[in-house]
MDTraj code that builds the backbone (N, CA, C; nanometers):
import mdtraj as md
import numpy as np

residues = "UNK UNK UNK UNK UNK UNK UNK UNK UNK UNK UNK UNK UNK UNK UNK UNK UNK UNK UNK UNK UNK UNK UNK UNK UNK UNK UNK UNK UNK UNK UNK UNK UNK UNK UNK UNK UNK UNK UNK UNK UNK UNK UNK UNK UNK UNK UNK UNK UNK UNK UNK UNK UNK UNK UNK UNK UNK UNK UNK UNK UNK UNK UNK UNK UNK UNK UNK UNK UNK UNK UNK UNK UNK UNK UNK UNK UNK UNK UNK UNK UNK UNK UNK UNK UNK UNK UNK UNK UNK UNK UNK UNK UNK UNK UNK UNK UNK UNK UNK UNK UNK UNK UNK UNK UNK UNK UNK UNK UNK UNK UNK UNK UNK UNK UNK UNK UNK UNK UNK UNK UNK UNK UNK UNK UNK UNK UNK UNK UNK UNK UNK UNK UNK UNK UNK UNK UNK UNK UNK UNK UNK UNK UNK".split()
xyz = np.array([
    [3.2650, 1.6304, 3.3762],
    [3.1420, 1.6422, 3.3275],
    [3.0971, 1.5686, 3.1897],
    [3.1790, 1.5414, 3.1413],
    [3.1536, 1.4717, 2.9887],
    [3.1530, 1.3333, 3.0424],
    [3.2355, 1.2778, 3.1233],
    [3.2508, 1.1217, 3.1834],
    [3.0970, 1.1172, 3.2489],
    [3.0332, 1.2315, 3.3579],
    [2.9224, 1.1939, 3.3836],
    [2.8092, 1.1766, 3.3098],
    [2.8035, 1.2915, 3.1775],
    [2.7200, 1.2837, 3.0941],
    [2.7183, 1.1468, 2.9946],
    [2.8377, 1.0786, 2.9805],
    [2.8448, 0.9568, 2.9117],
    [2.7435, 0.8468, 2.9979],
    [2.8207, 0.8483, 3.1399],
    [2.7503, 0.7459, 3.2406],
    [2.6099, 0.7766, 3.2288],
    [2.5277, 0.8904, 3.2368],
    [2.3961, 0.9350, 3.2382],
    [2.3461, 0.8897, 3.1178],
    [2.3952, 0.8973, 2.9866],
    [2.3265, 0.8347, 2.8596],
    [2.3474, 0.6885, 2.8733],
    [2.4309, 0.6376, 2.9168],
    [2.4329, 0.4883, 2.9157],
    [2.3144, 0.4381, 3.0067],
    [2.3395, 0.4788, 3.1111],
    [2.2374, 0.4232, 3.2158],
    [2.0868, 0.4980, 3.2023],
    [2.0395, 0.6037, 3.1532],
    [1.9392, 0.6622, 3.1176],
    [1.8869, 0.6079, 2.9737],
    [1.9940, 0.5872, 2.8796],
    [1.9569, 0.5150, 2.7549],
    [1.9002, 0.3830, 2.7690],
    [1.9779, 0.2994, 2.8468],
    [1.9383, 0.1575, 2.8720],
    [1.8014, 0.1559, 2.9335],
    [1.7736, 0.2146, 3.0308],
    [1.6426, 0.2251, 3.1023],
    [1.5420, 0.2910, 2.9971],
    [1.5763, 0.3959, 2.9104],
    [1.4855, 0.4482, 2.8202],
    [1.4495, 0.3465, 2.7084],
    [1.5282, 0.2596, 2.6455],
    [1.5031, 0.1612, 2.5675],
    [1.4116, 0.0581, 2.6200],
    [1.4331, 0.0209, 2.7505],
    [1.3739, -0.0720, 2.8066],
    [1.2239, -0.0354, 2.8206],
    [1.2025, 0.1060, 2.8558],
    [1.0655, 0.1460, 2.8726],
    [1.0115, 0.1697, 2.7538],
    [1.1082, 0.2046, 2.6513],
    [1.0266, 0.2034, 2.5242],
    [0.9467, 0.0574, 2.4854],
    [1.0331, -0.0602, 2.4829],
    [0.9748, -0.1639, 2.4680],
    [0.8742, -0.2171, 2.5659],
    [0.8526, -0.1621, 2.6923],
    [0.7493, -0.1850, 2.7522],
    [0.6159, -0.1007, 2.7281],
    [0.6385, 0.0226, 2.6630],
    [0.5495, 0.1087, 2.6154],
    [0.4718, 0.0414, 2.5207],
    [0.5413, -0.0155, 2.4099],
    [0.4911, -0.1047, 2.3140],
    [0.4003, -0.2214, 2.3833],
    [0.4424, -0.2744, 2.4572],
    [0.3886, -0.4126, 2.5128],
    [0.2383, -0.3466, 2.5728],
    [0.2536, -0.2433, 2.6304],
    [0.1423, -0.1979, 2.7154],
    [0.0376, -0.0960, 2.6334],
    [0.0840, -0.0607, 2.5180],
    [0.0019, 0.0346, 2.4506],
    [-0.1214, -0.0137, 2.3932],
    [-0.1790, -0.1575, 2.3441],
    [-0.2701, -0.2025, 2.3184],
    [-0.3652, -0.2548, 2.4391],
    [-0.3003, -0.2489, 2.5545],
    [-0.3897, -0.2750, 2.6781],
    [-0.4533, -0.1825, 2.7402],
    [-0.3987, -0.0693, 2.7356],
    [-0.4457, 0.0641, 2.8321],
    [-0.4303, 0.1854, 2.7369],
    [-0.4861, 0.3204, 2.7877],
    [-0.4806, 0.4189, 2.7014],
    [-0.3165, 0.4724, 2.7042],
    [-0.2802, 0.5128, 2.6290],
    [-0.1395, 0.5681, 2.6022],
    [-0.0931, 0.6549, 2.6928],
    [-0.1558, 0.7707, 2.7532],
    [-0.1294, 0.8596, 2.8553],
    [-0.0867, 0.7538, 2.9769],
    [-0.1955, 0.6437, 3.0103],
    [-0.1727, 0.5915, 3.1188],
    [-0.0807, 0.5000, 3.1055],
    [-0.0265, 0.4208, 3.0269],
    [0.0907, 0.3479, 2.9736],
    [0.1815, 0.4096, 2.9959],
    [0.2187, 0.5429, 2.9320],
    [0.3308, 0.6281, 2.9522],
    [0.3729, 0.6836, 3.0903],
    [0.2427, 0.6800, 3.1654],
    [0.2528, 0.7396, 3.3040],
    [0.3015, 0.6193, 3.3728],
    [0.2647, 0.4809, 3.3666],
    [0.3223, 0.3983, 3.4546],
    [0.4453, 0.3521, 3.4371],
    [0.4964, 0.3545, 3.2601],
    [0.6571, 0.3283, 3.2556],
    [0.7142, 0.4391, 3.3183],
    [0.6752, 0.5513, 3.2913],
    [0.7647, 0.6876, 3.3290],
    [0.8025, 0.6675, 3.4788],
    [0.6721, 0.6233, 3.5744],
    [0.7096, 0.6079, 3.7177],
    [0.8014, 0.4977, 3.7237],
    [0.7837, 0.3737, 3.7022],
    [0.8862, 0.2739, 3.7214],
    [1.0221, 0.3238, 3.6830],
    [1.0356, 0.3543, 3.5395],
    [1.1578, 0.3707, 3.4826],
    [1.2248, 0.4882, 3.5762],
    [1.1644, 0.5888, 3.6376],
    [1.2270, 0.7094, 3.7054],
    [1.2625, 0.6584, 3.8193],
    [1.1955, 0.5645, 3.8833],
    [1.2655, 0.5090, 4.0311],
    [1.4040, 0.4116, 4.0146],
    [1.3999, 0.3544, 3.8932],
    [1.5163, 0.2670, 3.8406],
    [1.6476, 0.3770, 3.7859],
    [1.6059, 0.4592, 3.7365],
    [1.7240, 0.5290, 3.6488],
    [1.7487, 0.6424, 3.7847],
    [1.6453, 0.7108, 3.8721],
    [1.7261, 0.7883, 3.9607],
    [1.8196, 0.7155, 4.0609],
    [1.8119, 0.6015, 4.0917],
    [1.8852, 0.5367, 4.1749],
    [2.0206, 0.5060, 4.1047],
    [2.0125, 0.4414, 3.9557],
    [2.1544, 0.4368, 3.8786],
    [2.2010, 0.5887, 3.8679],
    [2.1369, 0.6869, 3.8370],
    [2.2108, 0.8194, 3.8051],
    [2.2508, 0.8772, 3.9405],
    [2.2211, 0.8297, 4.0407],
    [2.2857, 0.8688, 4.1773],
    [2.4036, 0.8038, 4.2025],
    [2.3873, 0.6523, 4.1819],
    [2.5062, 0.6035, 4.2083],
    [2.6447, 0.5787, 4.1162],
    [2.5770, 0.5824, 4.0019],
    [2.6639, 0.5510, 3.8633],
    [2.6778, 0.6719, 3.7980],
    [2.6104, 0.7690, 3.7313],
    [2.6077, 0.8808, 3.6729],
    [2.7012, 0.9993, 3.7219],
    [2.6466, 0.9989, 3.8828],
    [2.6955, 1.1361, 3.9354],
    [2.7758, 1.0843, 4.0580],
    [2.7809, 0.9363, 4.0821],
    [2.8452, 0.9018, 4.1991],
    [2.8389, 0.9920, 4.3264],
    [2.7281, 1.0252, 4.3378],
    [2.6696, 1.0897, 4.4600],
    [2.6402, 0.9831, 4.5742],
    [2.6390, 1.0243, 4.7085],
    [2.5975, 0.9768, 4.8331],
    [2.4812, 1.0094, 4.8666],
    [2.4210, 1.0821, 4.8100],
    [2.2775, 1.1493, 4.8353],
    [2.1798, 1.0592, 4.8097],
    [2.0815, 1.0291, 4.8449],
    [1.9883, 0.9253, 4.8116],
    [1.8433, 0.9669, 4.9201],
    [1.7639, 0.8670, 4.9017],
    [1.6321, 0.8681, 4.9874],
    [1.5277, 0.9504, 4.8853],
    [1.4230, 0.9208, 4.9824],
    [1.2786, 1.0001, 4.9015],
    [1.3031, 1.1360, 4.8685],
    [1.3722, 1.2422, 4.9321],
    [1.3748, 1.3647, 4.8801],
    [1.4484, 1.4029, 4.7308],
    [1.5586, 1.2904, 4.6966],
    [1.6102, 1.2668, 4.5699],
    [1.5080, 1.2220, 4.4797],
    [1.4230, 1.1340, 4.5196],
    [1.3333, 1.0483, 4.4585],
    [1.2137, 1.1745, 4.4227],
    [1.2036, 1.2470, 4.5212],
    [1.0714, 1.3311, 4.4844],
    [1.1080, 1.4625, 4.3890],
    [1.2472, 1.4988, 4.4081],
    [1.3076, 1.6068, 4.3106],
    [1.3499, 1.5448, 4.1816],
    [1.4002, 1.4258, 4.1616],
    [1.3896, 1.3841, 4.0396],
    [1.2618, 1.3561, 3.9556],
    [1.1809, 1.3174, 4.0756],
    [1.0462, 1.3208, 3.9965],
    [0.9779, 1.3984, 3.9306],
    [1.0029, 1.5135, 3.9902],
    [0.9532, 1.6510, 3.9305],
    [1.0231, 1.6730, 3.8057],
    [1.1441, 1.6370, 3.7706],
    [1.1881, 1.6589, 3.6563],
    [1.1361, 1.5409, 3.5581],
    [1.0854, 1.4373, 3.5852],
    [1.0132, 1.3577, 3.5320],
    [0.8640, 1.3736, 3.4775],
    [0.7990, 1.4690, 3.5594],
    [0.6822, 1.5250, 3.5314],
    [0.6935, 1.6147, 3.3944],
    [0.7844, 1.7063, 3.3952],
    [0.8085, 1.7809, 3.2634],
    [0.8385, 1.6907, 3.1313],
    [0.9330, 1.5696, 3.1775],
    [0.9700, 1.4705, 3.0882],
    [0.8632, 1.3967, 3.0251],
    [0.7542, 1.3676, 3.1233],
    [0.6079, 1.3120, 3.1120],
    [0.5379, 1.3969, 2.9861],
    [0.5215, 1.5139, 3.0415],
    [0.4316, 1.5796, 2.9539],
    [0.5099, 1.6033, 2.8347],
    [0.6188, 1.6295, 2.8258],
    [0.6951, 1.6304, 2.6911],
    [0.6752, 1.5298, 2.5893],
    [0.6788, 1.3838, 2.6748],
    [0.6884, 1.2812, 2.5688],
    [0.5459, 1.2591, 2.5267],
    [0.4650, 1.2557, 2.6242],
    [0.3162, 1.2592, 2.6067],
    [0.2683, 1.3447, 2.4880],
    [0.3109, 1.4833, 2.4904],
    [0.2519, 1.5892, 2.4181],
    [0.3334, 1.5390, 2.2475],
    [0.4430, 1.4989, 2.2547],
    [0.5179, 1.4697, 2.1173],
    [0.4419, 1.3512, 2.0649],
    [0.3695, 1.2366, 2.1350],
    [0.3161, 1.1470, 2.0814],
    [0.1676, 1.1772, 2.0665],
    [0.1008, 1.2677, 2.1256],
    [-0.0332, 1.3150, 2.0864],
    [-0.0222, 1.4051, 1.9703],
    [0.0897, 1.4894, 1.9582],
    [0.1234, 1.5612, 1.8436],
    [0.1168, 1.4870, 1.7214],
    [0.1883, 1.3813, 1.7341],
    [0.2330, 1.2693, 1.6379],
    [0.0541, 1.2061, 1.5699],
    [-0.0113, 1.1880, 1.6966],
    [-0.1519, 1.1290, 1.6271],
    [-0.2396, 1.2289, 1.5918],
    [-0.1986, 1.3704, 1.6042],
    [-0.2914, 1.4724, 1.5648],
    [-0.2565, 1.4874, 1.4035],
    [-0.1325, 1.4437, 1.3789],
    [-0.1136, 1.4583, 1.2471],
    [-0.1201, 1.3104, 1.1474],
    [-0.0790, 1.2165, 1.2447],
    [-0.0872, 1.0943, 1.1651],
    [-0.1799, 1.0194, 1.2429],
    [-0.3197, 0.9474, 1.2121],
    [-0.4022, 0.8866, 1.3169],
    [-0.3439, 0.7547, 1.3326],
    [-0.2756, 0.6910, 1.2320],
    [-0.2344, 0.5289, 1.2642],
    [-0.0935, 0.5262, 1.2171],
    [0.0211, 0.5984, 1.2911],
    [0.1398, 0.5809, 1.2513],
    [0.2103, 0.4426, 1.2936],
    [0.3068, 0.4133, 1.2114],
    [0.3501, 0.2770, 1.2344],
    [0.4258, 0.2671, 1.3682],
    [0.4654, 0.1711, 1.4163],
    [0.5361, 0.1657, 1.5449],
    [0.6761, 0.2217, 1.5252],
    [0.7344, 0.2068, 1.4303],
    [0.8450, 0.2743, 1.3856],
    [0.8508, 0.3947, 1.4060],
    [0.7552, 0.4651, 1.3420],
    [0.7409, 0.5939, 1.3504],
    [0.6965, 0.6587, 1.5179],
    [0.6303, 0.5705, 1.5700],
    [0.5570, 0.6031, 1.6887],
    [0.7116, 0.6222, 1.8007],
    [0.7894, 0.5014, 1.7660],
    [0.8929, 0.4949, 1.8598],
    [1.0089, 0.5913, 1.8283],
    [1.0231, 0.6376, 1.6958],
    [1.0999, 0.7393, 1.6883],
    [1.0939, 0.8911, 1.7383],
    [0.9559, 0.8905, 1.7715],
    [0.8993, 1.0319, 1.8104],
    [0.9304, 1.0128, 1.9324],
    [0.8691, 0.8825, 2.0119],
    [0.8770, 0.8639, 2.1794],
    [1.0398, 0.8860, 2.2186],
    [1.1082, 0.8062, 2.1293],
    [1.2568, 0.8311, 2.1813],
    [1.3209, 0.9676, 2.1403],
    [1.2960, 1.0431, 2.0420],
    [1.3520, 1.1550, 2.0287],
    [1.3093, 1.2406, 2.1244],
    [1.1773, 1.2659, 2.1485],
    [1.1250, 1.3506, 2.3006],
    [1.1901, 1.3110, 2.4066],
    [1.2331, 1.1540, 2.4213],
    [1.2895, 1.1216, 2.5785],
    [1.4270, 1.1808, 2.5670],
    [1.4918, 1.1715, 2.4455],
    [1.6391, 1.2082, 2.4257],
    [1.6471, 1.3607, 2.4953],
    [1.5612, 1.4440, 2.4275],
    [1.5533, 1.6007, 2.4434],
    [1.5203, 1.6072, 2.6025],
    [1.4021, 1.5397, 2.6265],
    [1.3922, 1.5626, 2.7880],
    [1.5053, 1.5391, 2.8628],
    [1.5729, 1.3982, 2.8442],
    [1.7086, 1.3795, 2.8900],
    [1.8036, 1.4600, 2.9041],
    [1.8238, 1.5300, 2.8133],
    [1.9116, 1.6358, 2.8146],
    [1.8954, 1.7578, 2.9354],
    [1.7721, 1.7968, 2.9182],
    [1.7160, 1.8901, 3.0292],
    [1.7364, 1.8253, 3.1612],
    [1.7005, 1.7001, 3.1755],
    [1.6871, 1.6181, 3.2935],
    [1.8620, 1.6227, 3.3672],
    [1.9517, 1.5838, 3.2678],
    [2.0731, 1.5928, 3.3164],
    [2.1261, 1.7074, 3.3741],
    [2.0874, 1.8325, 3.3272],
    [2.1440, 1.9517, 3.3588],
    [2.0902, 1.9973, 3.4969],
    [1.9216, 1.9580, 3.5158],
    [1.8633, 1.9762, 3.6570],
    [1.9348, 1.8862, 3.7654],
    [1.9536, 1.7673, 3.7231],
    [1.9993, 1.6612, 3.8236],
    [2.1584, 1.6781, 3.8554],
    [2.2127, 1.7328, 3.7474],
    [2.3782, 1.7504, 3.7959],
    [2.3855, 1.9091, 3.8838],
    [2.3102, 1.9925, 3.8453],
    [2.3225, 2.1214, 3.9014],
    [2.2361, 2.1133, 4.0395],
    [2.1217, 2.0554, 4.0600],
    [2.0388, 2.0690, 4.1701],
    [2.0417, 1.9424, 4.2612],
    [1.9705, 1.8337, 4.1977],
    [1.9370, 1.7278, 4.2778],
    [2.0862, 1.6408, 4.3327],
    [2.1877, 1.6257, 4.2467],
    [2.3029, 1.5544, 4.2764],
    [2.4197, 1.6482, 4.2857],
    [2.3940, 1.7780, 4.3398],
    [2.4923, 1.8670, 4.3094],
    [2.5524, 1.8358, 4.4499],
    [2.6763, 1.8432, 4.4391],
    [2.7842, 1.8612, 4.5785],
    [2.7245, 1.9713, 4.6679],
    [2.6887, 1.9413, 4.8063],
    [2.6830, 2.0753, 4.8740],
    [2.7932, 2.1051, 4.9490],
    [2.8144, 2.2113, 4.9485],
    [2.9339, 2.2670, 5.0307],
    [2.9233, 2.2599, 5.1693],
    [3.0161, 2.2297, 5.2454],
    [3.0484, 2.2021, 5.3756],
    [3.0426, 2.3251, 5.4690],
    [2.9317, 2.3569, 5.5502],
    [2.9664, 2.4980, 5.6050],
    [3.0990, 2.4810, 5.6843],
    [3.1556, 2.5876, 5.6975],
    [3.2604, 2.6086, 5.7653],
    [3.2712, 2.5643, 5.9278],
    [3.1805, 2.5836, 5.9856],
    [3.1945, 2.5394, 6.1454],
    [3.1576, 2.3750, 6.1282],
    [3.0803, 2.3344, 6.0303],
    [3.0878, 2.1663, 6.0215],
    [3.2301, 2.1101, 5.9809],
    [3.2847, 2.1648, 5.8979],
    [3.4328, 2.1023, 5.8607],
    [3.5255, 2.1317, 5.9941],
    [3.5142, 2.2094, 6.0526],
    [3.6105, 2.2328, 6.1645],
    [3.5532, 2.1510, 6.2546],
    [3.4366, 2.1198, 6.2698],
    [3.4180, 1.9856, 6.3956],
    [3.4309, 1.8730, 6.3296],
    [3.4301, 1.8316, 6.2197],
    [3.4647, 1.6690, 6.1715],
    [3.6371, 1.6759, 6.1778],
    [3.7190, 1.8089, 6.1536],
    [3.8515, 1.7945, 6.1648],
    [3.8684, 1.7904, 6.3180],
    [3.8114, 1.8185, 6.3987],
    [3.8438, 1.8413, 6.5744],
    [3.8130, 1.6686, 6.5815],
    [3.7115, 1.6219, 6.5516],
    [3.6878, 1.4922, 6.5612],
    [3.7909, 1.3803, 6.5242],
    [3.8381, 1.4009, 6.4171],
    [3.9335, 1.3274, 6.3305],
    [4.0574, 1.3275, 6.4135],
    [4.1309, 1.4630, 6.4534],
    [4.1935, 1.4876, 6.5378],
    [4.2146, 1.4183, 6.6758],
    [4.0907, 1.4413, 6.7316],
    [4.0728, 1.3992, 6.8651],
    [4.0977, 1.2352, 6.8656],
    [4.0377, 1.1699, 6.7606],
    [4.0447, 1.0237, 6.7767],
    [4.1647, 0.9857, 6.7524],
])
top = md.Topology()
chain = top.add_chain()
for i, resn in enumerate(residues, 1):
    res = top.add_residue(resn, chain, resSeq=i)
    for name in ("N", "CA", "C"):
        top.add_atom(name, md.element.get_by_symbol(name[0]), res)
traj = md.Trajectory(xyz[None], top)
């Protein structure tokens, strides 16, 4: 579990840092909530593939996995956007460093929650039903 968490942090952290830089670039071009939504969608697709293949070494894939992972991101999106809007409520013109510290801190907390859900639900190993295991064994023996 610790190795999976380290891989999750490296993959998610890399995508998160790249996302943070993109958010800075988009912030002046569009409303913050729209920029964060765009960054979140694209980074989620990339991170879900990385987490499935690298973090959890799972063979599960497809749109169902992306949908389940996307639901965890909706919570993360609300959390990061809420943190940034909270910052702007307290400080009308925070520095980029302060803004990024809040964004990355909120992203890290949301990431811990995502790790738990992805590991325990989305990429969890599914037990093989007894009948299916016997059928597979019969096919192997027959071959």
